[in-house]
C-alpha positions as CSV (number, residue, x, y, z in Angstrom):
1,X,0.1,-0.1,0.0
2,X,1.4,3.5,-1.0
3,X,1.3,6.0,1.9
4,X,1.3,9.6,0.8
5,X,3.2,12.4,2.8
6,X,-0.5,13.6,4.1
7,X,-0.9,10.2,5.4
8,X,2.4,10.2,7.1
9,X,1.7,13.5,8.7
10,X,-1.9,12.3,9.9
11,X,-0.2,9.0,11.4
12,X,2.2,11.5,13.3
13,X,-0.6,13.8,14.5
14,X,-2.4,10.9,15.9
15,X,0.8,9.6,17.7
16,X,1.3,12.9,19.6
17,X,-0.9,11.7,22.4
18,X,2.1,9.5,23.5
19,X,5.0,11.1,25.7
20,X,7.6,8.8,23.9
21,X,6.7,10.4,20.6
22,X,6.8,13.9,21.7
23,X,10.2,13.3,23.4
24,X,11.5,12.0,20.1
25,X,10.2,14.8,18.2
26,X,12.4,17.3,20.1
27,X,15.5,17.2,18.0
28,X,13.6,18.2,14.7
29,X,10.9,20.3,16.0
30,X,12.8,23.6,15.1
31,X,13.2,22.5,11.6
32,X,9.4,21.5,11.4
33,X,8.5,25.1,12.8
34,X,11.0,26.7,10.4
35,X,9.7,25.0,7.3
36,X,6.0,25.9,8.4
37,X,7.0,29.6,8.1
38,X,8.3,29.3,4.4
39,X,5.7,31.1,2.2
40,X,6.0,28.8,-0.7
41,X,5.5,25.7,1.4
42,X,2.6,27.1,3.2
43,X,1.0,27.5,0.0
44,X,1.7,23.8,-1.0
45,X,-0.7,21.0,-0.7
46,X,1.0,20.0,2.5
47,X,0.9,23.3,4.1
48,X,-2.2,23.1,6.1
49,X,-1.5,19.6,7.3
50,X,2.0,20.7,8.1
51,X,0.7,23.8,10.1
52,X,-1.6,21.6,12.1
53,X,1.3,19.3,13.0
54,X,3.2,22.3,14.2
55,X,0.5,23.6,16.3
56,X,-0.3,20.3,18.1
57,X,3.3,19.4,18.6
58,X,4.1,22.9,20.0
59,X,0.8,22.6,22.5
60,X,1.9,18.9,23.3
61,X,5.5,19.7,24.2
62,X,4.4,22.4,26.6
63,X,1.7,20.0,28.0
64,X,4.4,17.4,28.5
65,X,6.7,19.6,30.3
66,X,3.9,20.6,32.7
67,X,3.1,16.9,33.2
68,X,6.7,16.0,33.9
69,X,7.1,18.7,36.5
70,X,4.2,17.2,38.7
71,X,3.2,13.8,37.6
72,X,-0.2,13.3,39.2
73,X,-0.9,10.2,41.5
74,X,-3.5,8.1,40.2
75,X,-6.7,8.8,42.3
76,X,-9.9,6.7,42.6
77,X,-13.4,7.0,44.1
78,X,-15.0,3.8,45.8
79,X,-17.2,1.9,43.1
80,X,-19.7,1.1,45.6
81,X,-22.8,3.4,44.9
82,X,-23.8,3.7,48.5
83,X,-20.2,4.9,49.5
84,X,-19.7,8.6,50.7
85,X,-15.9,8.4,50.5
86,X,-14.2,11.2,48.9
87,X,-11.5,10.8,46.3
88,X,-8.2,9.6,47.6
89,X,-5.1,7.9,45.8
90,X,-5.3,4.5,44.3
91,X,-3.0,3.0,47.0
92,X,-5.7,3.7,49.7
93,X,-8.2,1.6,47.9
94,X,-8.3,-2.4,47.4
95,X,-9.2,-3.7,43.9
96,X,-11.5,-6.8,43.4
97,X,-9.0,-9.8,43.2
98,X,-11.1,-11.5,40.6
99,X,-12.1,-9.0,37.8
100,X,-9.4,-6.3,38.9
101,X,-11.6,-3.8,37.4
102,X,-13.5,-2.2,40.5
103,X,-12.1,-0.4,43.5
104,X,-13.3,-0.1,47.1
105,X,-12.4,1.7,50.3
106,X,-13.4,-1.0,52.6
107,X,-14.6,-4.6,52.9
108,X,-18.1,-3.3,53.8
109,X,-18.3,-1.4,50.5
110,X,-17.0,-4.4,48.5
111,X,-19.7,-6.5,50.2
112,X,-22.6,-3.9,49.5
113,X,-21.5,-3.7,45.9
114,X,-21.5,-7.5,45.5
115,X,-24.9,-7.7,46.7
116,X,-26.0,-4.7,44.6
117,X,-24.8,-6.2,41.1
118,X,-21.3,-6.8,41.1
119,X,-22.0,-10.8,41.8
120,X,-23.2,-11.1,38.2
121,X,-20.9,-8.6,36.6
122,X,-17.5,-10.0,38.1
123,X,-17.0,-13.2,35.9
124,X,-18.0,-11.5,32.6
125,X,-15.5,-8.6,33.3
126,X,-12.9,-11.1,34.3
127,X,-13.4,-13.0,31.0
128,X,-13.0,-9.7,29.1
129,X,-9.7,-9.2,30.6
130,X,-8.7,-12.6,29.7
131,X,-9.9,-12.4,26.1
132,X,-8.0,-9.2,25.7
133,X,-4.7,-10.6,27.2
134,X,-4.8,-13.4,24.6
135,X,-3.4,-13.1,21.0
136,X,-2.8,-15.4,18.1
137,X,0.2,-15.0,15.5
138,X,-0.9,-12.7,12.5
139,X,1.1,-14.8,10.0
140,X,-1.7,-16.9,8.3
141,X,0.8,-19.9,7.8
142,X,1.6,-20.1,11.4
143,X,0.3,-23.1,13.4
144,X,0.7,-21.9,16.8
145,X,-2.4,-21.8,19.0
146,X,-3.5,-18.7,21.0
147,X,-1.5,-18.0,23.9
148,X,-0.7,-14.9,26.2
149,X,0.0,-11.8,24.4
150,X,3.4,-11.5,26.0
151,X,4.6,-14.5,24.0
152,X,4.2,-12.5,20.7
153,X,6.1,-9.7,19.1
154,X,3.9,-6.7,18.8
155,X,4.5,-3.4,16.5
156,X,3.2,-1.4,19.3
157,X,3.9,-2.3,23.0
158,X,1.3,-1.9,25.6
159,X,0.8,1.2,27.2
160,X,3.4,1.9,30.1
161,X,2.2,3.4,33.4
162,X,3.6,6.7,32.3
163,X,1.8,6.8,29.2
164,X,-1.7,5.9,30.8
165,X,-1.1,8.7,33.4
166,X,-0.4,10.9,30.5
167,X,-3.4,10.0,28.7
168,X,-5.5,10.7,31.8
169,X,-3.9,14.0,32.4
170,X,-4.4,15.0,28.7
171,X,-8.0,14.0,28.8
172,X,-8.6,16.1,32.1
173,X,-7.0,19.1,30.3
174,X,-9.2,18.6,27.0
175,X,-12.2,18.2,29.2
176,X,-11.5,21.4,31.0
177,X,-10.9,23.3,27.9
178,X,-14.2,22.1,26.1
179,X,-16.3,21.7,29.3
180,X,-18.9,24.1,28.1
181,X,-19.2,22.4,24.7
182,X,-19.3,18.9,26.6
183,X,-21.9,19.7,29.1
184,X,-24.1,21.3,26.5
185,X,-23.9,18.1,24.2
186,X,-24.6,15.9,27.3
187,X,-27.6,18.3,28.0
188,X,-29.0,18.1,24.6
189,X,-28.7,14.2,24.6
190,X,-30.6,14.1,27.9
191,X,-33.3,16.3,26.4
192,X,-33.7,13.8,23.4
193,X,-33.5,10.7,25.3
194,X,-34.4,11.4,29.1
195,X,-32.8,8.9,31.3
196,X,-30.8,7.0,28.8
197,X,-27.1,6.0,29.7
198,X,-24.4,7.7,27.4
199,X,-20.7,7.9,27.1
200,X,-18.6,11.0,25.8
201,X,-16.2,10.2,23.0
202,X,-12.8,11.9,22.5
203,X,-11.8,11.0,19.0
204,X,-7.8,12.0,18.6
205,X,-7.6,10.4,15.1
206,X,-9.2,13.6,13.7
207,X,-7.5,15.5,10.8
208,X,-6.5,18.5,13.1
209,X,-5.0,16.2,15.9
210,X,-7.3,17.9,18.4
211,X,-10.2,15.6,19.7
212,X,-13.4,15.5,18.2
213,X,-15.9,15.4,21.0
214,X,-19.3,13.6,20.6
215,X,-21.8,12.0,23.0
216,X,-23.3,8.6,22.2
217,X,-25.7,6.1,23.8
218,X,-24.4,3.2,25.8
219,X,-24.2,0.3,23.1
220,X,-26.4,-2.8,23.2
221,X,-24.2,-4.7,20.6
222,X,-20.9,-4.8,19.2
223,X,-22.3,-3.3,15.8
224,X,-23.4,-0.2,18.0
225,X,-19.7,0.5,18.8
226,X,-18.6,1.0,15.3
227,X,-18.8,0.0,11.7
228,X,-15.2,1.1,11.1
229,X,-13.0,-2.0,10.3
230,X,-10.0,-0.3,11.9
231,X,-11.5,-1.1,15.5
232,X,-11.2,-4.9,14.8
233,X,-12.4,-7.1,17.3
234,X,-12.6,-4.7,20.0
235,X,-16.5,-4.5,19.6
236,X,-17.6,-7.3,21.9
237,X,-15.4,-6.4,24.8
238,X,-16.0,-2.5,24.6
239,X,-19.7,-3.4,24.8
240,X,-19.4,-5.4,27.9
241,X,-17.1,-2.9,29.5
242,X,-19.2,0.3,28.6
243,X,-22.4,-1.6,29.7
244,X,-20.9,-2.1,33.0
245,X,-19.5,1.4,33.4
246,X,-22.8,2.8,32.2
247,X,-24.5,0.6,35.0
248,X,-22.2,2.0,37.6
249,X,-22.7,5.5,36.4
250,X,-26.4,5.1,36.8
251,X,-26.0,3.9,40.1
252,X,-23.6,6.5,41.1
253,X,-26.1,9.2,41.6
254,X,-24.5,11.5,39.1
255,X,-21.0,11.2,40.5
256,X,-19.5,9.0,37.6
257,X,-19.2,9.7,33.8
258,X,-18.1,7.3,31.1
259,X,-15.5,8.6,28.5
260,X,-14.1,6.9,25.5
261,X,-10.9,7.7,23.8
262,X,-10.1,6.9,20.1
263,X,-6.2,7.0,19.7
264,X,-3.9,5.9,17.2
265,X,-1.8,2.9,17.6
266,X,0.4,2.7,14.4
267,X,-1.8,2.7,11.2
268,X,-4.8,1.4,13.4
269,X,-6.9,3.0,15.9
270,X,-7.9,1.8,19.4
271,X,-10.8,2.7,21.8
272,X,-9.8,3.1,25.4
273,X,-12.5,3.6,28.2
274,X,-11.9,5.8,31.1
275,X,-14.4,6.5,34.0
276,X,-14.4,10.0,35.5
277,X,-15.4,10.1,39.1
278,X,-16.5,13.4,40.9
279,X,-16.6,14.2,44.4
280,X,-20.1,15.7,44.0
281,X,-23.2,15.1,41.9
282,X,-23.8,18.7,41.6
283,X,-23.0,19.1,38.0
284,X,-25.2,16.2,36.7
285,X,-27.9,17.2,39.0
286,X,-28.0,20.6,37.2
287,X,-27.6,19.1,33.8
288,X,-30.7,16.9,34.3
289,X,-32.6,20.0,35.5
290,X,-31.8,22.0,32.5
291,X,-32.5,19.0,30.1
292,X,-36.2,18.8,31.6
293,X,-36.7,22.7,31.2
294,X,-36.1,22.6,27.4
295,X,-34.6,26.0,27.3
296,X,-34.0,28.3,24.2
297,X,-30.3,28.0,23.0
298,X,-29.3,31.4,24.1
299,X,-30.7,30.9,27.7
300,X,-29.2,27.4,27.8
301,X,-25.7,28.8,27.0
302,X,-26.0,31.0,30.1
303,X,-27.1,28.3,32.2
304,X,-24.4,25.9,31.3
305,X,-21.8,28.7,31.9
306,X,-23.1,28.8,35.6
307,X,-22.7,24.9,35.7
308,X,-19.1,25.1,34.4
309,X,-18.2,27.7,37.0
310,X,-18.9,25.1,39.8
311,X,-15.9,23.9,41.4
312,X,-16.2,20.0,41.6
313,X,-13.0,17.7,41.9
314,X,-13.0,14.9,39.3
315,X,-10.5,12.3,38.7
316,X,-10.0,9.3,36.4
């Protein structure tokens, strides 16, 4: 398959959510920026895409510098809907030893959540993790049976803890920058389909390199996730994870929000789910009230700004 210069720049744009790629761009960033200033090059067919690359790279270099100056510790909120615990660092919580997906601040909360629904969700979640951890050789002539993914060489290695922390920090940043737009989209969704569970998608494979942010219903089947062949066999596992996260969000009383990242991995795209926990349900309570009032767009915009200004601590 022939790859055009535009395609190569697009691949690089999508990869700039990984700190390792940003770091490796440092030696040639000056040359990239200098070329973008050349009038003849700016008028060429590569000019607009190159300018987008320079802008995103400059922004991510600054963000990475801020991230490295204070790497945030992973924070959690107890997954038991009945819990009143405030947000704390991940080390203060215990994780379900079976599915290794949900976190609790105490054995009492774990017991309450087990009775409230995790009893039926635990095994499917564990099976999902097992399926994700298995792989088969991509060589069609290979006769090796499916085995643990660590036995196979991959073009892209799994995300490191630093890369995962960087993605969480980047998503928090993008959420704060686009908070007015996001809350408005969510309210409009709540108005159209009252009471329906939804997730907010951040697509980092867009042409500009900035995320395209949209709101979608929690899926019922793999076909609801995407018809895009790039996402391969993720559909079944994503449905299970999104449905479980949506159920937990509905039981949280407005303290939990489901986010889905679409990120580049080489020539492919992959979807990664993150759950945002808030210390208070104030924002979602206000959103539901505004959705029920069916306000004109101008009045809604003013009311949304009042909601945006509320100081509610949130973590992934």
